[in-house]
Structure formats: C-alpha cells, structure tokens
C-alpha positions in Angstrom: 4.9 -84.0 83.2 4.8 -81.5 80.3 2.0 -81.8 77.9 3.1 -82.6 74.3 1.7 -80.6 71.5 -0.1 -82.5 68.8 2.1 -82.9 65.8 -1.0 -82.3 63.6 -3.1 -79.4 64.8 -4.3 -78.3 61.4 -6.4 -80.4 59.0 -4.6 -79.0 55.9 -2.1 -76.4 54.8 -5.1 -74.3 53.6 -6.6 -74.4 57.0 -3.3 -73.5 58.7 -2.8 -70.5 56.3 -6.3 -69.2 56.9 -6.1 -69.6 60.7 -2.7 -67.9 60.8 -4.1 -65.0 58.8 -7.2 -64.8 61.1 -5.1 -64.9 64.3 -2.7 -62.3 62.9 -5.6 -60.0 62.0 -6.9 -60.4 65.5 -3.5 -59.5 67.1 -2.8 -56.6 64.8 -6.4 -55.3 65.2 -6.0 -55.2 69.0 -3.1 -52.8 68.7 -4.9 -50.8 66.1 -8.2 -50.5 68.2 -6.2 -49.2 71.2 -4.8 -46.4 69.1 -8.1 -45.5 67.3 -10.1 -45.6 70.5 -7.6 -43.2 72.2 -8.6 -40.7 69.4 -12.3 -41.4 69.7 -12.8 -43.2 66.4 -13.0 -46.7 65.0 -10.8 -48.3 62.3 -13.6 -48.0 59.7 -14.0 -44.3 60.6 -10.3 -43.8 60.2 -10.4 -45.6 56.8 -13.3 -43.4 55.7 -11.4 -40.2 56.7 -8.3 -41.4 54.8 -10.4 -42.0 51.7 -11.9 -38.5 52.0 -8.5 -36.9 52.7 -7.2 -38.4 49.4 -10.1 -36.8 47.5 -10.0 -33.5 49.4 -11.1 -30.8 48.5 -13.5 -32.8 46.3 -16.2 -35.0 47.8 -17.0 -38.7 47.4 -20.4 -40.4 47.0 -21.5 -42.5 50.0 -21.7 -45.7 48.0 -18.2 -45.2 46.6 -16.9 -44.9 50.1 -18.7 -48.1 51.1 -17.1 -49.9 48.1 -13.6 -48.7 48.9 -13.5 -49.4 52.6 -10.9 -52.0 53.6 -13.5 -53.9 55.7 -17.2 -54.2 54.8 -19.4 -51.7 56.6 -23.0 -53.0 56.6 -24.4 -49.7 57.8 -22.4 -46.9 56.1 -25.1 -44.4 57.0 -24.6 -44.9 60.7 -20.8 -44.8 60.3 -21.1 -41.4 58.5 -23.6 -40.2 61.1 -21.1 -40.6 63.8 -18.4 -38.8 61.8 -20.7 -36.0 61.0 -21.9 -35.7 64.7 -18.2 -35.2 65.6 -17.8 -32.6 62.8 -15.2 -34.7 61.0 -17.1 -34.9 57.7 -19.9 -33.0 55.9 -22.6 -34.4 53.7 -24.8 -32.8 51.0 -27.2 -34.1 48.4 -25.8 -34.2 44.9 -27.0 -31.4 42.6 -27.4 -33.8 39.7 -29.1 -36.7 41.5 -31.1 -36.4 44.8 -30.4 -40.1 45.5 -26.6 -39.4 45.8 -25.1 -38.0 48.9 -21.7 -36.4 48.6 -19.3 -36.6 51.5 -16.3 -34.5 52.3 -13.8 -34.2 55.1 -13.8 -31.1 57.3 -10.9 -29.1 58.7 -11.4 -31.0 62.0 -11.2 -34.3 60.2 -8.0 -33.2 58.4 -6.5 -32.1 61.8 -7.4 -35.4 63.4 -5.6 -37.3 60.6 -2.6 -35.0 61.0 -2.5 -35.6 64.7 -2.7 -39.4 64.1 0.0 -39.6 61.4 3.0 -40.2 63.6 1.2 -42.6 66.0 -0.1 -44.6 63.0 3.4 -44.8 61.6 4.7 -46.1 64.9 1.9 -48.6 65.1 2.7 -50.0 61.7 6.3 -50.3 62.8 5.2 -52.1 65.9 3.0 -54.4 63.9 5.4 -55.5 61.1 8.6 -53.6 61.8 10.4 -56.8 62.7 10.3 -57.9 59.0 13.0 -56.9 56.5 12.2 -54.9 53.4 12.5 -58.1 51.3 10.2 -60.0 53.7 7.6 -57.2 53.5 7.7 -57.2 49.7 7.3 -61.0 49.7 4.5 -60.9 52.2 2.7 -58.1 50.3 3.1 -60.1 47.1 1.7 -63.3 48.7 -1.2 -61.5 50.3 -2.1 -59.9 47.0 -1.9 -63.2 45.2 -4.1 -64.9 47.9 -6.7 -62.2 47.7 -7.0 -61.9 43.9 -9.8 -64.4 43.4 -11.8 -62.7 46.2 -11.7 -59.1 44.8 -13.8 -57.7 42.0 -11.9 -56.5 39.0 -12.8 -52.9 39.9 -11.3 -53.2 43.4 -8.2 -51.1 44.1 -6.9 -54.2 46.0 -6.9 -56.4 42.9 
C-alpha cells in the first residue's frame, strides 16, 4: 500500500517559503561546490576573486571584502591566506594606516577567473535555465523584497 503524503507538512506559509529557500540553496550549492572544487577553490574564494577583479588594478581593504562577500566569512584572514598561498592574490599594508591591509588580484587570479567564466555561465544555466526571462525577473524581485529587511542600508544587495 502506498504511503500517503501528509496534506500539511509545513506549519505556515512562512515556514514553507524558508524551507524551500534553504533546500534550493543546498541543491544549487552542491552543483556549485563541484565546479569550484574542480578548480581548487571554494565559493567564498571565488566570490573574493570576483570582488577583486571588479576593482583591478586597484586594491581593496580586507574589511571591505569581508562586508561585500555574499556569504559571511568568519575568518577572512584564513580565506585570504589560502588565496595568497596559491598566488591568486597579493596583500600589503596600507601606506596611510598600518592597521589596514590592501588586497589585490594577481595575474594568476585573473587567469583562473577567465578559465572559469564559461563553466560558471553553464552552471548558472543548469541551475536556473529552466526559468523564463519573466520568471527570473519575478524571482529576482521577490528575493530582493524578501531580503530587504535583513540587509543594512549600505549593502549592495539592498
């Protein structure tokens, strides 16, 4: 005899929305991690390199990188240590304040991002390519609206 699904598996529409976002994040992250690990980096390292690429040839202070990352990085120093060890970034103390460390992307970091550009595009197509342009616009609008109360005014995501 087939087991019947409970008609009420969520306590509320709020819970359902949250759990669907959480599950979707998990499924999309699995695809993402597979790609990033094949290039020897993590998603946060990729995000860091993209931030630095956008600023290149200028540098960016460590704390500004930490604030702009998509997901919170509790140990930004260790993240940057790994990127520097792999020669993907360079760091130097600011000339105006010894407490500030400026970070820039290296030619090797730029080359890695260039090599990953097509695979990243294909990944995004695999992740959400089944949605129409109108559906993507609606989804982006709803996600921005849902996130607004949780972003500081200074966030590029608000």
